[in-house]
NULUM-900750 format. One record per residue (C-alpha): residue in one letter; x, y, z. Coordinates in steps of 0.1 Angstrom, whole numbers, plus 5000, padded with zeros to 4 digits. Layout:
resn  x  y  z
A  X  Y  Z
...
***
This chain:
resn  x  y  z
M  6857  7187  8539
Q  6858  7169  8570
S  6847  7137  8582
S  6825  7124  8613
S  6827  7099  8637
K  6805  7074  8617
G  6832  7082  8588
V  6804  7101  8567
V  6824  7130  8547
L  6807  7164  8555
P  6814  7198  8537
S  6836  7223  8561
E  6820  7251  8548
S  6787  7261  8559
K  6758  7254  8532
V  6740  7286  8539
P  6749  7321  8530
E  6766  7346  8546
I  6739  7371  8562
T  6744  7405  8545
L  6719  7434  8531
G  6716  7412  8502
F  6707  7383  8517
W  6675  7403  8534
I  6668  7419  8500
I  6667  7388  8483
K  6649  7367  8509
I  6619  7397  8508
L  6617  7392  8472
A  6615  7356  8477
T  6587  7359  8500
T  6571  7380  8476
L  6576  7357  8449
G  6562  7329  8473
E  6527  7351  8477
T  6522  7360  8439
G  6536  7326  8423
G  6512  7305  8449
D  6482  7327  8440
A  6488  7324  8405
L  6485  7287  8403
S  6460  7283  8432
M  6434  7314  8417
T  6450  7326  8383
L  6450  7293  8370
N  6421  7279  8390
L  6443  7248  8404
G  6430  7256  8442
Y  6449  7254  8473
A  6449  7213  8477
V  6462  7206  8441
S  6489  7237  8443
S  6500  7226  8475
V  6507  7193  8464
I  6527  7205  8437
F  6546  7229  8453
I  6554  7203  8483
G  6569  7183  8455
F  6589  7211  8441
F  6599  7216  8479
V  6609  7180  8483
L  6630  7179  8453
A  6644  7209  8455
V  6656  7205  8492
A  6668  7167  8487
T  6689  7181  8464
Q  6701  7208  8483
V  6709  7185  8514
R  6728  7160  8487
A  6752  7189  8477
N  6787  7190  8491
K  6792  7230  8493
F  6771  7259  8492
Q  6754  7269  8462
P  6737  7305  8455
F  6712  7294  8433
L  6701  7261  8445
Y  6696  7277  8482
W  6673  7302  8472
A  6652  7279  8448
V  6647  7258  8484
I  6639  7292  8496
V  6611  7300  8469
A  6597  7265  8473
T  6592  7270  8509
T  6573  7304  8500
T  6556  7294  8474
A  6542  7261  8496
G  6539  7280  8525
T  6514  7305  8508
T  6490  7275  8492
M  6490  7252  8524
A  6483  7282  8547
D  6454  7295  8526
F  6442  7261  8524
A  6440  7258  8560
D  6428  7289  8566
R  6402  7289  8536
S  6394  7258  8525
L  6392  7238  8560
G  6377  7270  8578
I  6401  7271  8607
G  6406  7309  8598
Y  6437  7330  8600
V  6437  7331  8637
G  6435  7295  8646
G  6457  7289  8615
S  6485  7309  8629
T  6480  7295  8663
I  6485  7259  8652
L  6512  7269  8630
F  6532  7287  8655
I  6527  7258  8678
L  6542  7236  8651
L  6570  7258  8645
M  6579  7262  8685
A  6575  7224  8683
V  6602  7221  8652
L  6628  7247  8673
A  6620  7228  8708
L  6634  7194  8689
W  6660  7208  8669
R  6674  7225  8699
W  6665  7191  8722
T  6683  7171  8696
L  6715  7191  8687
G  6717  7211  8717
S  6711  7245  8697
V  6689  7263  8669
S  6718  7283  8659
V  6724  7286  8627
D  6756  7298  8622
H  6770  7270  8606
I  6750  7245  8588
T  6768  7214  8574
S  6752  7182  8584
P  6724  7167  8570
K  6703  7162  8602
T  6709  7201  8613
E  6702  7211  8575
S  6668  7190  8579
F  6655  7212  8611
Y  6666  7243  8592
W  6647  7236  8563
A  6619  7224  8584
T  6622  7255  8609
I  6619  7277  8573
L  6590  7259  8558
F  6568  7262  8589
S  6583  7298  8595
N  6573  7309  8558
T  6538  7291  8563
L  6531  7311  8594
G  6542  7341  8580
T  6518  7339  8554
A  6486  7334  8579
L  6499  7364  8596
G  6500  7384  8568
D  6466  7376  8556
F  6454  7382  8590
L  6468  7419  8593
A  6457  7427  8562
D  6424  7412  8557
S  6410  7411  8592
S  6426  7439  8606
G  6413  7464  8585
L  6450  7476  8579
G  6447  7467  8543
Y  6479  7456  8524
D  6495  7491  8525
G  6489  7491  8563
G  6498  7457  8568
A  6533  7461  8550
L  6540  7492  8569
V  6533  7473  8604
F  6555  7447  8593
A  6582  7469  8582
A  6581  7485  8612
A  6586  7453  8632
L  6615  7445  8612
A  6631  7483  8620
V  6627  7474  8656
V  6646  7440  8651
A  6671  7457  8635
G  6678  7479  8664
M  6676  7456  8688
Y  6704  7437  8667
F  6727  7469  8667
W  6718  7483  8700
T  6708  7455  8726
R  6724  7418  8736
T  6695  7403  8730
S  6704  7367  8715
R  6715  7367  8680
T  6698  7335  8673
V  6665  7349  8683
L  6669  7380  8663
F  6676  7358  8629
W  6643  7335  8635
S  6622  7370  8641
A  6636  7385  8612
F  6630  7357  8594
I  6595  7351  8601
L  6585  7388  8597
T  6598  7387  8564
R  6576  7365  8553
P  6540  7384  8560
L  6559  7415  8548
G  6564  7397  8513
A  6528  7382  8517
T  6512  7416  8520
V  6537  7437  8494
G  6528  7407  8469
D  6488  7410  8475
L  6491  7447  8474
L  6506  7446  8436
T  6482  7417  8426
K  6446  7424  8447
P  6419  7441  8427
H  6417  7477  8430
A  6381  7472  8450
N  6401  7454  8478
G  6431  7480  8481
G  6456  7461  8457
M  6468  7474  8425
D  6454  7448  8405
L  6488  7434  8385
S  6488  7401  8367
R  6499  7377  8393
I  6521  7356  8365
S  6536  7386  8354
S  6543  7400  8387
S  6560  7366  8396
L  6582  7365  8364
L  6592  7398  8370
I  6602  7391  8400
A  6615  7360  8396
L  6637  7376  8373
I  6651  7406  8400
I  6659  7375  8423
L  6680  7361  8399
G  6698  7391  8386
C  6704  7398  8426
I  6718  7364  8430
Y  6741  7369  8402
F  6754  7407  8409
M  6754  7405  8446
P  6783  7386  8471
Q  6770  7353  8478
R  6791  7332  8496
A  6791  7305  8522
G  6791  7322  8559
Q  6778  7321  8594
H  6742  7335  8596
A  6738  7361  8623
A  6737  7344  8653
A  6769  7335  8663
A  6780  7333  8703
K  6751  7357  8715
G  6725  7327  8732
G  6722  7299  8705
***
């Protein structure tokens, strides 16, 4: 533990996990769960987008408050907050795009502006949006706000590409997977800012998970596999729990070190 200049005790280790292949596997699974879980509540249980959003936002607020109050990295708690952002992001994006009639392009544009605004405020307040060492409550608050907006934006982007472009869910998933491959190539073979690459990959994994989730659960007539949203969500949740348990999960640096934070 370490103390700040105001006498507040801060954790000496980052409260986010080290970036490994396992991190990205769990992240994609969590985004897929966000899509199937969000749709299960809003569509299968017929609660609607607005009510489902209120429920998931409540879950997010509770989970993130617990995460911020924790004095060290806790894998299951961290990923619970990630899942909360993906489920809330799914229903919030659907509410804006469909219930409010903003549409996928309008919703994506608004969410992109909000995401950029949060990142700009984070950089203006703390001097950097690098996520290599998340320890203070203020930094963590910006971190989670950015993740919530990025996952909501990812949902809108995934729906736009799958539904409006004519590519379908499998085509949309391939496009986002290819985009992630480009980001990975830039990480290994260029000197592009690691902070930019991290957030790019983080955003792109959300629409990838959204299109995969829709591919699993949408009706055959719409190009999906017509699997149960509830059973798919439970299975994905169990896989995530297994990954967290069996894959190394330790506090560490994100891939946003010294290059251009």
